[in-house]
All heavy atoms as a GROMACS GRO file, in nm:
protein
  581
    1TYR      N    1  -1.367   2.897  -1.229
    1TYR     CA    2  -1.345   2.900  -1.372
    1TYR      C    3  -1.196   2.919  -1.404
    1TYR      O    4  -1.142   2.854  -1.492
    1TYR     CB    5  -1.429   3.011  -1.435
    1TYR     CG    6  -1.411   3.023  -1.584
    1TYR    CD1    7  -1.469   2.929  -1.669
    1TYR    CD2    8  -1.338   3.125  -1.638
    1TYR    CE1    9  -1.452   2.938  -1.806
    1TYR    CE2   10  -1.321   3.137  -1.775
    1TYR     CZ   11  -1.377   3.042  -1.859
    1TYR     OH   12  -1.361   3.052  -1.994
    2LYS      N   13  -1.131   3.007  -1.329
    2LYS     CA   14  -0.988   3.032  -1.352
    2LYS      C   15  -0.905   2.907  -1.327
    2LYS      O   16  -0.806   2.882  -1.395
    2LYS     CB   17  -0.938   3.145  -1.262
    2LYS     CG   18  -0.986   3.281  -1.301
    2LYS     CD   19  -0.929   3.385  -1.207
    2LYS     CE   20  -0.977   3.523  -1.241
    2LYS     NZ   21  -0.918   3.624  -1.152
    3LEU      N   22  -0.948   2.828  -1.230
    3LEU     CA   23  -0.874   2.706  -1.196
    3LEU      C   24  -0.878   2.605  -1.310
    3LEU      O   25  -0.773   2.554  -1.350
    3LEU     CB   26  -0.933   2.646  -1.068
    3LEU     CG   27  -0.865   2.523  -1.011
    3LEU    CD1   28  -0.716   2.547  -0.987
    3LEU    CD2   29  -0.932   2.483  -0.881
    4ILE      N   30  -0.993   2.579  -1.365
    4ILE     CA   31  -1.002   2.482  -1.475
    4ILE      C   32  -0.933   2.536  -1.601
    4ILE      O   33  -0.872   2.460  -1.675
    4ILE     CB   34  -1.147   2.437  -1.503
    4ILE    CG1   35  -1.145   2.307  -1.584
    4ILE    CG2   36  -1.227   2.544  -1.571
    4ILE    CD1   37  -1.274   2.234  -1.588
    5CYS      N   38  -0.938   2.666  -1.623
    5CYS     CA   39  -0.868   2.726  -1.737
    5CYS      C   40  -0.717   2.709  -1.723
    5CYS      O   41  -0.649   2.676  -1.820
    5CYS     CB   42  -0.904   2.872  -1.752
    5CYS     SG   43  -1.070   2.900  -1.814
    6LEU      N   44  -0.665   2.731  -1.603
    6LEU     CA   45  -0.522   2.715  -1.579
    6LEU      C   46  -0.479   2.571  -1.605
    6LEU      O   47  -0.379   2.546  -1.671
    6LEU     CB   48  -0.487   2.757  -1.436
    6LEU     CG   49  -0.341   2.740  -1.396
    6LEU    CD1   50  -0.251   2.834  -1.476
    6LEU    CD2   51  -0.324   2.765  -1.246
    7LEU      N   52  -0.556   2.477  -1.554
    7LEU     CA   53  -0.524   2.336  -1.575
    7LEU      C   54  -0.531   2.301  -1.724
    7LEU      O   55  -0.444   2.232  -1.776
    7LEU     CB   56  -0.620   2.247  -1.495
    7LEU     CG   57  -0.604   2.251  -1.344
    7LEU    CD1   58  -0.722   2.185  -1.276
    7LEU    CD2   59  -0.474   2.188  -1.300
    8ALA      N   60  -0.633   2.350  -1.792
    8ALA     CA   61  -0.650   2.319  -1.935
    8ALA      C   62  -0.539   2.380  -2.021
    8ALA      O   63  -0.498   2.319  -2.120
    8ALA     CB   64  -0.786   2.369  -1.983
    9ARG      N   65  -0.491   2.497  -1.984
    9ARG     CA   66  -0.381   2.559  -2.060
    9ARG      C   67  -0.250   2.482  -2.041
    9ARG      O   68  -0.157   2.498  -2.120
    9ARG     CB   69  -0.360   2.704  -2.014
    9ARG     CG   70  -0.455   2.802  -2.074
    9ARG     CD   71  -0.411   2.946  -2.054
    9ARG     NE   72  -0.371   2.977  -1.919
    9ARG     CZ   73  -0.451   3.028  -1.824
    9ARG    NH1   74  -0.577   3.054  -1.851
    9ARG    NH2   75  -0.405   3.054  -1.705
   10ASN      N   76  -0.244   2.401  -1.936
   10ASN     CA   77  -0.121   2.328  -1.904
   10ASN      C   78  -0.144   2.177  -1.902
   10ASN      O   79  -0.087   2.106  -1.819
   10ASN     CB   80  -0.068   2.375  -1.769
   10ASN     CG   81  -0.021   2.517  -1.774
   10ASN    OD1   82   0.087   2.545  -1.823
   10ASN    ND2   83  -0.103   2.610  -1.727
   11ILE      N   84  -0.225   2.128  -1.994
   11ILE     CA   85  -0.258   1.984  -1.998
   11ILE      C   86  -0.130   1.903  -2.006
   11ILE      O   87  -0.039   1.935  -2.082
   11ILE     CB   88  -0.351   1.954  -2.117
   11ILE    CG1   89  -0.495   1.973  -2.072
   11ILE    CG2   90  -0.330   1.817  -2.173
   11ILE    CD1   91  -0.599   1.923  -2.164
   12GLY      N   92  -0.126   1.799  -1.921
   12GLY     CA   93  -0.011   1.709  -1.919
   12GLY      C   94   0.101   1.752  -1.828
   12GLY      O   95   0.191   1.673  -1.800
   13LYS      N   96   0.098   1.875  -1.779
   13LYS     CA   97   0.204   1.925  -1.691
   13LYS      C   98   0.157   1.920  -1.546
   13LYS      O   99   0.042   1.951  -1.515
   13LYS     CB  100   0.237   2.070  -1.723
   13LYS     CG  101   0.294   2.092  -1.860
   13LYS     CD  102   0.320   2.239  -1.882
   13LYS     CE  103   0.362   2.268  -2.024
   13LYS     NZ  104   0.374   2.412  -2.049
   14VAL      N  105   0.248   1.880  -1.456
   14VAL     CA  106   0.218   1.884  -1.314
   14VAL      C  107   0.239   2.027  -1.267
   14VAL      O  108   0.347   2.084  -1.284
   14VAL     CB  109   0.308   1.788  -1.234
   14VAL    CG1  110   0.280   1.800  -1.085
   14VAL    CG2  111   0.290   1.645  -1.281
   15LEU      N  112   0.133   2.086  -1.210
   15LEU     CA  113   0.140   2.223  -1.159
   15LEU      C  114   0.151   2.217  -1.007
   15LEU      O  115   0.068   2.156  -0.941
   15LEU     CB  116   0.016   2.302  -1.200
   15LEU     CG  117  -0.011   2.311  -1.350
   15LEU    CD1  118  -0.136   2.394  -1.375
   15LEU    CD2  119   0.108   2.369  -1.424
   16ALA      N  120   0.254   2.279  -0.954
   16ALA     CA  121   0.278   2.279  -0.810
   16ALA      C  122   0.169   2.357  -0.738
   16ALA      O  123   0.112   2.452  -0.792
   16ALA     CB  124   0.414   2.340  -0.779
   17HIS      N  125   0.142   2.316  -0.615
   17HIS     CA  126   0.040   2.384  -0.534
   17HIS      C  127   0.064   2.534  -0.531
   17HIS      O  128  -0.028   2.612  -0.556
   17HIS     CB  129   0.043   2.332  -0.389
   17HIS     CG  130   0.006   2.188  -0.376
   17HIS    ND1  131   0.093   2.096  -0.322
   17HIS    CD2  132  -0.106   2.121  -0.409
   17HIS    CE1  133   0.034   1.978  -0.322
   17HIS    NE2  134  -0.087   1.991  -0.374
   18ASN      N  135   0.186   2.574  -0.499
   18ASN     CA  136   0.215   2.718  -0.487
   18ASN      C  137   0.201   2.791  -0.619
   18ASN      O  138   0.159   2.907  -0.621
   18ASN     CB  139   0.354   2.740  -0.426
   18ASN     CG  140   0.357   2.704  -0.280
   18ASN    OD1  141   0.256   2.713  -0.210
   18ASN    ND2  142   0.472   2.661  -0.232
   19PHE      N  143   0.234   2.726  -0.729
   19PHE     CA  144   0.216   2.788  -0.860
   19PHE      C  145   0.068   2.815  -0.886
   19PHE      O  146   0.030   2.924  -0.929
   19PHE     CB  147   0.274   2.699  -0.971
   19PHE     CG  148   0.249   2.751  -1.109
   19PHE    CD1  149   0.325   2.853  -1.161
   19PHE    CD2  150   0.147   2.697  -1.187
   19PHE    CE1  151   0.300   2.903  -1.290
   19PHE    CE2  152   0.121   2.744  -1.314
   19PHE     CZ  153   0.199   2.848  -1.365
   20ILE      N  154  -0.015   2.715  -0.860
   20ILE     CA  155  -0.159   2.731  -0.881
   20ILE      C  156  -0.214   2.843  -0.793
   20ILE      O  157  -0.287   2.930  -0.841
   20ILE     CB  158  -0.234   2.599  -0.853
   20ILE    CG1  159  -0.192   2.491  -0.953
   20ILE    CG2  160  -0.385   2.620  -0.857
   20ILE    CD1  161  -0.240   2.351  -0.919
   21LEU      N  162  -0.179   2.840  -0.665
   21LEU     CA  163  -0.228   2.942  -0.573
   21LEU      C  164  -0.188   3.081  -0.618
   21LEU      O  165  -0.269   3.174  -0.617
   21LEU     CB  166  -0.175   2.914  -0.432
   21LEU     CG  167  -0.235   2.792  -0.362
   21LEU    CD1  168  -0.152   2.757  -0.239
   21LEU    CD2  169  -0.379   2.817  -0.324
   22ASN      N  170  -0.064   3.098  -0.660
   22ASN     CA  171  -0.015   3.228  -0.703
   22ASN      C  172  -0.083   3.274  -0.832
   22ASN      O  173  -0.119   3.391  -0.845
   22ASN     CB  174   0.137   3.226  -0.721
   22ASN     CG  175   0.194   3.363  -0.738
   22ASN    OD1  176   0.158   3.455  -0.666
   22ASN    ND2  177   0.284   3.378  -0.834
   23GLU      N  178  -0.103   3.182  -0.925
   23GLU     CA  179  -0.166   3.218  -1.052
   23GLU      C  180  -0.312   3.257  -1.035
   23GLU      O  181  -0.362   3.345  -1.104
   23GLU     CB  182  -0.155   3.102  -1.152
   23GLU     CG  183  -0.017   3.080  -1.206
   23GLU     CD  184   0.030   3.192  -1.295
   23GLU    OE1  185  -0.044   3.232  -1.387
   23GLU    OE2  186   0.142   3.241  -1.272
   24ILE      N  187  -0.383   3.190  -0.946
   24ILE     CA  188  -0.526   3.213  -0.930
   24ILE      C  189  -0.556   3.323  -0.829
   24ILE      O  190  -0.637   3.411  -0.853
   24ILE     CB  191  -0.599   3.082  -0.889
   24ILE    CG1  192  -0.574   2.971  -0.990
   24ILE    CG2  193  -0.748   3.107  -0.869
   24ILE    CD1  194  -0.623   2.998  -1.130
   25TRP      N  195  -0.490   3.318  -0.714
   25TRP     CA  196  -0.524   3.410  -0.606
   25TRP      C  197  -0.416   3.513  -0.576
   25TRP      O  198  -0.433   3.597  -0.489
   25TRP     CB  199  -0.559   3.332  -0.479
   25TRP     CG  200  -0.687   3.258  -0.495
   25TRP    CD1  201  -0.812   3.311  -0.486
   25TRP    CD2  202  -0.704   3.121  -0.527
   25TRP    NE1  203  -0.906   3.213  -0.510
   25TRP    CE2  204  -0.842   3.095  -0.536
   25TRP    CE3  205  -0.616   3.014  -0.549
   25TRP    CZ2  206  -0.894   2.970  -0.565
   25TRP    CZ3  207  -0.668   2.890  -0.579
   25TRP    CH2  208  -0.805   2.868  -0.586
   26GLY      N  209  -0.305   3.507  -0.647
   26GLY     CA  210  -0.200   3.607  -0.630
   26GLY      C  211  -0.110   3.581  -0.511
   26GLY      O  212  -0.111   3.473  -0.452
   27ASN      N  213  -0.034   3.682  -0.476
   27ASN     CA  214   0.068   3.669  -0.372
   27ASN      C  215   0.011   3.645  -0.233
   27ASN      O  216   0.083   3.611  -0.141
   27ASN     CB  217   0.156   3.794  -0.369
   27ASN     CG  218   0.237   3.808  -0.496
   27ASN    OD1  219   0.274   3.709  -0.558
   27ASN    ND2  220   0.265   3.930  -0.535
   28TYR      N  221  -0.117   3.666  -0.216
   28TYR     CA  222  -0.178   3.654  -0.084
   28TYR      C  223  -0.211   3.510  -0.048
   28TYR      O  224  -0.240   3.480   0.066
   28TYR     CB  225  -0.306   3.739  -0.077
   28TYR     CG  226  -0.282   3.883  -0.114
   28TYR    CD1  227  -0.320   3.931  -0.237
   28TYR    CD2  228  -0.216   3.968  -0.026
   28TYR    CE1  229  -0.296   4.063  -0.272
   28TYR    CE2  230  -0.191   4.099  -0.060
   28TYR     CZ  231  -0.231   4.146  -0.184
   28TYR     OH  232  -0.206   4.276  -0.218
   29ALA      N  233  -0.209   3.422  -0.143
   29ALA     CA  234  -0.255   3.285  -0.121
   29ALA      C  235  -0.140   3.193  -0.085
   29ALA      O  236  -0.036   3.192  -0.150
   29ALA     CB  237  -0.325   3.234  -0.245
   30SER      N  238  -0.159   3.116   0.019
   30SER     CA  239  -0.066   3.010   0.054
   30SER      C  240  -0.141   2.900   0.129
   30SER      O  241  -0.085   2.832   0.212
   30SER     CB  242   0.049   3.064   0.139
   30SER     OG  243  -0.003   3.116   0.261
   31ASP      N  244  -0.268   2.885   0.098
   31ASP     CA  245  -0.357   2.795   0.170
   31ASP      C  246  -0.381   2.668   0.089
   31ASP      O  247  -0.480   2.657   0.017
   31ASP     CB  248  -0.488   2.868   0.201
   31ASP     CG  249  -0.573   2.794   0.302
   31ASP    OD1  250  -0.529   2.688   0.352
   31ASP    OD2  251  -0.683   2.841   0.330
   32ILE      N  252  -0.291   2.571   0.102
   32ILE     CA  253  -0.301   2.446   0.028
   32ILE      C  254  -0.427   2.367   0.065
   32ILE      O  255  -0.493   2.312  -0.023
   32ILE     CB  256  -0.173   2.362   0.041
   32ILE    CG1  257  -0.058   2.437  -0.028
   32ILE    CG2  258  -0.190   2.223  -0.017
   32ILE    CD1  259   0.078   2.378  -0.010
   33PRO      N  260  -0.466   2.361   0.193
   33PRO     CA  261  -0.592   2.291   0.224
   33PRO      C  262  -0.714   2.350   0.152
   33PRO      O  263  -0.802   2.276   0.107
   33PRO     CB  264  -0.606   2.305   0.376
   33PRO     CG  265  -0.464   2.316   0.423
   33PRO     CD  266  -0.394   2.396   0.315
   34ALA      N  267  -0.718   2.481   0.136
   34ALA     CA  268  -0.828   2.544   0.062
   34ALA      C  269  -0.824   2.501  -0.085
   34ALA      O  270  -0.928   2.477  -0.147
   34ALA     CB  271  -0.823   2.695   0.074
   35LEU      N  272  -0.704   2.492  -0.142
   35LEU     CA  273  -0.690   2.447  -0.280
   35LEU      C  274  -0.743   2.305  -0.296
   35LEU      O  275  -0.810   2.274  -0.394
   35LEU     CB  276  -0.543   2.454  -0.324
   35LEU     CG  277  -0.512   2.404  -0.465
   35LEU    CD1  278  -0.591   2.481  -0.570
   35LEU    CD2  279  -0.362   2.412  -0.492
   36ARG      N  280  -0.717   2.220  -0.198
   36ARG     CA  281  -0.769   2.083  -0.203
   36ARG      C  282  -0.922   2.082  -0.207
   36ARG      O  283  -0.982   2.001  -0.278
   36ARG     CB  284  -0.718   2.003  -0.083
   36ARG     CG  285  -0.573   1.971  -0.093
   36ARG     CD  286  -0.528   1.880   0.021
   36ARG     NE  287  -0.386   1.858   0.010
   36ARG     CZ  288  -0.299   1.877   0.108
   36ARG    NH1  289  -0.342   1.917   0.226
   36ARG    NH2  290  -0.172   1.855   0.089
   37VAL      N  291  -0.984   2.170  -0.132
   37VAL     CA  292  -1.130   2.180  -0.131
   37VAL      C  293  -1.180   2.224  -0.268
   37VAL      O  294  -1.276   2.168  -0.322
   37VAL     CB  295  -1.179   2.275  -0.020
   37VAL    CG1  296  -1.328   2.302  -0.034
   37VAL    CG2  297  -1.146   2.218   0.117
   38PHE      N  298  -1.114   2.324  -0.328
   38PHE     CA  299  -1.154   2.371  -0.461
   38PHE      C  300  -1.138   2.260  -0.565
   38PHE      O  301  -1.223   2.245  -0.652
   38PHE     CB  302  -1.071   2.493  -0.503
   38PHE     CG  303  -1.117   2.621  -0.440
   38PHE    CD1  304  -1.040   2.684  -0.344
   38PHE    CD2  305  -1.237   2.680  -0.477
   38PHE    CE1  306  -1.082   2.802  -0.285
   38PHE    CE2  307  -1.280   2.798  -0.419
   38PHE     CZ  308  -1.203   2.859  -0.323
   39MET      N  309  -1.030   2.182  -0.554
   39MET     CA  310  -1.009   2.073  -0.650
   39MET      C  311  -1.116   1.965  -0.633
   39MET      O  312  -1.165   1.911  -0.733
   39MET     CB  313  -0.869   2.014  -0.633
   39MET     CG  314  -0.758   2.109  -0.671
   39MET     SD  315  -0.769   2.176  -0.836
   39MET     CE  316  -0.725   2.035  -0.932
   40ALA      N  317  -1.153   1.934  -0.510
   40ALA     CA  318  -1.258   1.834  -0.485
   40ALA      C  319  -1.391   1.882  -0.544
   40ALA      O  320  -1.464   1.804  -0.605
   40ALA     CB  321  -1.271   1.807  -0.336
   41THR      N  322  -1.420   2.010  -0.528
   41THR     CA  323  -1.543   2.066  -0.583
   41THR      C  324  -1.541   2.061  -0.735
   41THR      O  325  -1.641   2.025  -0.798
   41THR     CB  326  -1.561   2.212  -0.535
   41THR    OG1  327  -1.562   2.212  -0.393
   41THR    CG2  328  -1.689   2.272  -0.588
   42LEU      N  329  -1.428   2.093  -0.794
   42LEU     CA  330  -1.414   2.089  -0.940
   42LEU      C  331  -1.432   1.946  -0.990
   42LEU      O  332  -1.501   1.923  -1.089
   42LEU     CB  333  -1.277   2.144  -0.979
   42LEU     CG  334  -1.245   2.153  -1.127
   42LEU    CD1  335  -1.348   2.238  -1.199
   42LEU    CD2  336  -1.106   2.209  -1.147
   43ARG      N  337  -1.373   1.851  -0.921
   43ARG     CA  338  -1.388   1.710  -0.962
   43ARG      C  339  -1.534   1.666  -0.956
   43ARG      O  340  -1.579   1.590  -1.043
   43ARG     CB  341  -1.303   1.620  -0.872
   43ARG     CG  342  -1.158   1.620  -0.909
   43ARG     CD  343  -1.087   1.510  -0.833
   43ARG     NE  344  -0.949   1.504  -0.874
   43ARG     CZ  345  -0.846   1.520  -0.792
   43ARG    NH1  346  -0.866   1.540  -0.664
   43ARG    NH2  347  -0.723   1.514  -0.839
   44LYS      N  348  -1.606   1.709  -0.855
   44LYS     CA  349  -1.748   1.672  -0.845
   44LYS      C  350  -1.827   1.722  -0.965
   44LYS      O  351  -1.925   1.662  -1.005
   44LYS     CB  352  -1.809   1.729  -0.717
   44LYS     CG  353  -1.765   1.656  -0.593
   44LYS     CD  354  -1.825   1.720  -0.469
   44LYS     CE  355  -1.768   1.657  -0.344
   44LYS     NZ  356  -1.816   1.724  -0.222
   45LYS      N  357  -1.781   1.832  -1.023
   45LYS     CA  358  -1.851   1.891  -1.137
   45LYS      C  359  -1.814   1.828  -1.271
   45LYS      O  360  -1.897   1.823  -1.361
   45LYS     CB  361  -1.825   2.041  -1.142
   45LYS     CG  362  -1.888   2.114  -1.026
   45LYS     CD  363  -1.858   2.261  -1.030
   45LYS     CE  364  -1.924   2.329  -0.912
   45LYS     NZ  365  -1.909   2.473  -0.913
   46ILE      N  366  -1.690   1.781  -1.285
   46ILE     CA  367  -1.647   1.734  -1.418
   46ILE      C  368  -1.622   1.584  -1.428
   46ILE      O  369  -1.617   1.531  -1.538
   46ILE     CB  370  -1.522   1.810  -1.467
   46ILE    CG1  371  -1.399   1.777  -1.384
   46ILE    CG2  372  -1.548   1.959  -1.473
   46ILE    CD1  373  -1.269   1.827  -1.444
   47GLU      N  374  -1.605   1.516  -1.317
   47GLU     CA  375  -1.575   1.374  -1.320
   47GLU      C  376  -1.704   1.292  -1.308
   47GLU      O  377  -1.792   1.326  -1.230
   47GLU     CB  378  -1.481   1.336  -1.204
   47GLU     CG  379  -1.346   1.404  -1.205
   47GLU     CD  380  -1.247   1.345  -1.305
   47GLU    OE1  381  -1.282   1.248  -1.374
   47GLU    OE2  382  -1.136   1.397  -1.311
   48ALA      N  383  -1.711   1.182  -1.381
   48ALA     CA  384  -1.824   1.090  -1.367
   48ALA      C  385  -1.822   1.025  -1.228
   48ALA      O  386  -1.925   1.008  -1.164
   48ALA     CB  387  -1.820   0.983  -1.475
   49ASP      N  388  -1.701   0.990  -1.181
   49ASP     CA  389  -1.682   0.932  -1.049
   49ASP      C  390  -1.565   1.006  -0.983
   49ASP      O  391  -1.449   0.972  -1.006
   49ASP     CB  392  -1.652   0.783  -1.058
   49ASP     CG  393  -1.630   0.717  -0.924
   49ASP    OD1  394  -1.647   0.784  -0.820
   49ASP    OD2  395  -1.597   0.596  -0.921
   50PRO      N  396  -1.593   1.108  -0.900
   50PRO     CA  397  -1.487   1.188  -0.840
   50PRO      C  398  -1.386   1.108  -0.756
   50PRO      O  399  -1.272   1.149  -0.739
   50PRO     CB  400  -1.561   1.288  -0.752
   50PRO     CG  401  -1.697   1.297  -0.811
   50PRO     CD  402  -1.725   1.160  -0.866
   51SER      N  403  -1.428   0.990  -0.706
   51SER     CA  404  -1.335   0.909  -0.627
   51SER      C  405  -1.235   0.835  -0.716
   51SER      O  406  -1.133   0.786  -0.669
   51SER     CB  407  -1.411   0.809  -0.540
   51SER     OG  408  -1.478   0.714  -0.620
   52GLN      N  409  -1.264   0.827  -0.845
   52GLN     CA  410  -1.174   0.767  -0.944
   52GLN      C  411  -1.153   0.866  -1.059
   52GLN      O  412  -1.199   0.843  -1.172
   52GLN     CB  413  -1.235   0.636  -0.998
   52GLN     CG  414  -1.257   0.530  -0.895
   52GLN     CD  415  -1.126   0.474  -0.843
   52GLN    OE1  416  -1.031   0.454  -0.918
   52GLN    NE2  417  -1.120   0.451  -0.713
   53PRO      N  418  -1.085   0.977  -1.032
   53PRO     CA  419  -1.075   1.082  -1.134
   53PRO      C  420  -0.994   1.038  -1.255
   53PRO      O  421  -0.893   0.970  -1.243
   53PRO     CB  422  -1.006   1.197  -1.060
   53PRO     CG  423  -0.933   1.132  -0.949
   53PRO     CD  424  -1.012   1.010  -0.911
   54LYS      N  425  -1.042   1.078  -1.372
   54LYS     CA  426  -0.966   1.048  -1.494
   54LYS      C  427  -0.921   1.176  -1.565
   54LYS      O  428  -0.843   1.168  -1.657
   54LYS     CB  429  -1.045   0.958  -1.587
   54LYS     CG  430  -1.170   1.014  -1.644
   54LYS     CD  431  -1.236   0.912  -1.736
   54LYS     CE  432  -1.336   0.978  -1.827
   54LYS     NZ  433  -1.394   0.885  -1.923
   55TYR      N  434  -0.969   1.291  -1.522
   55TYR     CA  435  -0.930   1.416  -1.585
   55TYR      C  436  -0.824   1.492  -1.504
   55TYR      O  437  -0.737   1.556  -1.562
   55TYR     CB  438  -1.051   1.509  -1.605
   55TYR     CG  439  -1.155   1.450  -1.698
   55TYR    CD1  440  -1.280   1.416  -1.652
   55TYR    CD2  441  -1.126   1.430  -1.832
   55TYR    CE1  442  -1.375   1.361  -1.736
   55TYR    CE2  443  -1.220   1.375  -1.917
   55TYR     CZ  444  -1.345   1.341  -1.869
   55TYR     OH  445  -1.438   1.287  -1.954
   56ILE      N  446  -0.833   1.489  -1.373
   56ILE     CA  447  -0.740   1.564  -1.289
   56ILE      C  448  -0.672   1.468  -1.191
   56ILE      O  449  -0.738   1.407  -1.108
   56ILE     CB  450  -0.810   1.677  -1.211
   56ILE    CG1  451  -0.875   1.775  -1.308
   56ILE    CG2  452  -0.710   1.749  -1.121
   56ILE    CD1  453  -0.961   1.880  -1.240
   57GLN      N  454  -0.540   1.455  -1.205
   57GLN     CA  455  -0.462   1.370  -1.116
   57GLN      C  456  -0.404   1.453  -1.002
   57GLN      O  457  -0.365   1.568  -1.023
   57GLN     CB  458  -0.345   1.307  -1.189
   57GLN     CG  459  -0.378   1.196  -1.281
   57GLN     CD  460  -0.253   1.134  -1.339
   57GLN    OE1  461  -0.148   1.198  -1.346
   57GLN    NE2  462  -0.263   1.011  -1.383
   58THR      N  463  -0.395   1.390  -0.885
   58THR     CA  464  -0.326   1.451  -0.772
   58THR      C  465  -0.187   1.391  -0.764
   58THR      O  466  -0.170   1.269  -0.771
   58THR     CB  467  -0.401   1.420  -0.640
   58THR    OG1  468  -0.531   1.475  -0.647
   58THR    CG2  469  -0.326   1.480  -0.521
   59HIS      N  470  -0.088   1.475  -0.751
   59HIS     CA  471   0.049   1.432  -0.727
   59HIS      C  472   0.081   1.474  -0.584
   59HIS      O  473   0.111   1.592  -0.559
   59HIS     CB  474   0.146   1.494  -0.829
   59HIS     CG  475   0.124   1.439  -0.966
   59HIS    ND1  476   0.196   1.333  -1.014
   59HIS    CD2  477   0.035   1.472  -1.063
   59HIS    CE1  478   0.154   1.304  -1.136
   59HIS    NE2  479   0.056   1.387  -1.168
   60ILE      N  480   0.070   1.378  -0.494
   60ILE     CA  481   0.078   1.404  -0.350
   60ILE      C  482   0.207   1.478  -0.315
   60ILE      O  483   0.316   1.439  -0.355
   60ILE     CB  484   0.066   1.273  -0.270
   60ILE    CG1  485  -0.070   1.211  -0.298
   60ILE    CG2  486   0.085   1.297  -0.121
   60ILE    CD1  487  -0.088   1.071  -0.245
   61GLY      N  488   0.190   1.588  -0.242
   61GLY     CA  489   0.304   1.668  -0.199
   61GLY      C  490   0.358   1.761  -0.306
   61GLY      O  491   0.449   1.839  -0.280
   62VAL      N  492   0.304   1.752  -0.428
   62VAL     CA  493   0.355   1.833  -0.538
   62VAL      C  494   0.248   1.926  -0.593
   62VAL      O  495   0.261   2.048  -0.590
   62VAL     CB  496   0.411   1.744  -0.652
   62VAL    CG1  497   0.462   1.830  -0.767
   62VAL    CG2  498   0.519   1.652  -0.600
   63GLY      N  499   0.140   1.866  -0.648
   63GLY     CA  500   0.036   1.949  -0.710
   63GLY      C  501  -0.064   1.866  -0.787
   63GLY      O  502  -0.097   1.754  -0.748
   64TYR      N  503  -0.109   1.918  -0.901
   64TYR     CA  504  -0.213   1.856  -0.980
   64TYR      C  505  -0.178   1.860  -1.128
   64TYR      O  506  -0.103   1.947  -1.173
   64TYR     CB  507  -0.347   1.930  -0.960
   64TYR     CG  508  -0.394   1.926  -0.817
   64TYR    CD1  509  -0.364   2.030  -0.730
   64TYR    CD2  510  -0.466   1.818  -0.769
   64TYR    CE1  511  -0.405   2.026  -0.598
   64TYR    CE2  512  -0.509   1.813  -0.638
   64TYR     CZ  513  -0.478   1.916  -0.553
   64TYR     OH  514  -0.518   1.912  -0.423
   65ARG      N  515  -0.236   1.764  -1.203
   65ARG     CA  516  -0.215   1.759  -1.348
   65ARG      C  517  -0.346   1.722  -1.415
   65ARG      O  518  -0.416   1.630  -1.374
   65ARG     CB  519  -0.110   1.653  -1.382
   65ARG     CG  520  -0.096   1.631  -1.531
   65ARG     CD  521   0.018   1.545  -1.570
   65ARG     NE  522   0.017   1.417  -1.501
   65ARG     CZ  523   0.094   1.316  -1.536
   65ARG    NH1  524   0.179   1.328  -1.636
   65ARG    NH2  525   0.088   1.202  -1.470
   66MET      N  526  -0.380   1.795  -1.519
   66MET     CA  527  -0.497   1.762  -1.599
   66MET      C  528  -0.450   1.675  -1.715
   66MET      O  529  -0.348   1.705  -1.777
   66MET     CB  530  -0.567   1.887  -1.652
   66MET     CG  531  -0.689   1.857  -1.736
   66MET     SD  532  -0.781   2.003  -1.784
   66MET     CE  533  -0.906   2.000  -1.658
   67LEU      N  534  -0.527   1.570  -1.741
   67LEU     CA  535  -0.493   1.478  -1.849
   67LEU      C  536  -0.584   1.497  -1.969
   67LEU      O  537  -0.700   1.533  -1.953
   67LEU     CB  538  -0.508   1.334  -1.800
   67LEU     CG  539  -0.420   1.294  -1.681
   67LEU    CD1  540  -0.457   1.156  -1.634
   67LEU    CD2  541  -0.274   1.302  -1.718
   68ARG      N  542  -0.530   1.470  -2.085
   68ARG     CA  543  -0.610   1.467  -2.208
   68ARG      C  544  -0.665   1.325  -2.218
   68ARG      O  545  -0.589   1.229  -2.218
   68ARG     CB  546  -0.525   1.500  -2.329
   68ARG     CG  547  -0.603   1.509  -2.457
   68ARG     CD  548  -0.513   1.543  -2.576
   68ARG     NE  549  -0.422   1.652  -2.552
   68ARG     CZ  550  -0.449   1.781  -2.572
   68ARG    NH1  551  -0.569   1.815  -2.616
   68ARG    NH2  552  -0.359   1.873  -2.548
   69VAL      N  553  -0.795   1.312  -2.225
   69VAL     CA  554  -0.859   1.181  -2.230
   69VAL      C  555  -0.930   1.166  -2.364
   69VAL      O  556  -1.014   1.249  -2.398
   69VAL     CB  557  -0.960   1.164  -2.114
   69VAL    CG1  558  -1.029   1.030  -2.123
   69VAL    CG2  559  -0.888   1.178  -1.981
   70ALA      N  560  -0.895   1.061  -2.436
   70ALA     CA  561  -0.961   1.036  -2.564
   70ALA      C  562  -1.092   0.966  -2.537
   70ALA      O  563  -1.098   0.866  -2.466
   70ALA     CB  564  -0.872   0.949  -2.651
   71GLU      N  565  -1.198   1.020  -2.592
   71GLU     CA  566  -1.331   0.958  -2.578
   71GLU      C  567  -1.346   0.850  -2.683
   71GLU      O  568  -1.302   0.865  -2.796
   71GLU     CB  569  -1.440   1.065  -2.596
   71GLU     CG  570  -1.442   1.169  -2.485
   71GLU     CD  571  -1.474   1.113  -2.348
   71GLU    OE1  572  -1.558   1.021  -2.340
   71GLU    OE2  573  -1.415   1.160  -2.251
   72ASP      N  574  -1.408   0.740  -2.645
   72ASP     CA  575  -1.429   0.628  -2.738
   72ASP      C  576  -1.541   0.655  -2.832
   72ASP      O  577  -1.635   0.716  -2.811
   72ASP     CB  578  -1.457   0.500  -2.660
   72ASP     CG  579  -1.336   0.460  -2.576
   72ASP    OD1  580  -1.223   0.492  -2.617
   72ASP    OD2  581  -1.356   0.396  -2.471
   0.00000   0.00000   0.00000
């Protein structure tokens, strides 16, 4: 829940891996592979097709960005 809230509060901004880890899990977190697993799980819950995400973009080597999507 904290992960999607953080992304939603920063819609349109690319959030670095380390920033996300620190905001959610504090100073103890530095596990980027675990973050990737959490993001994949989140995508499975909110995306119609997780292999073609339209809400959460991955910026390889940098982090993630949530997009504002206008519904038709």
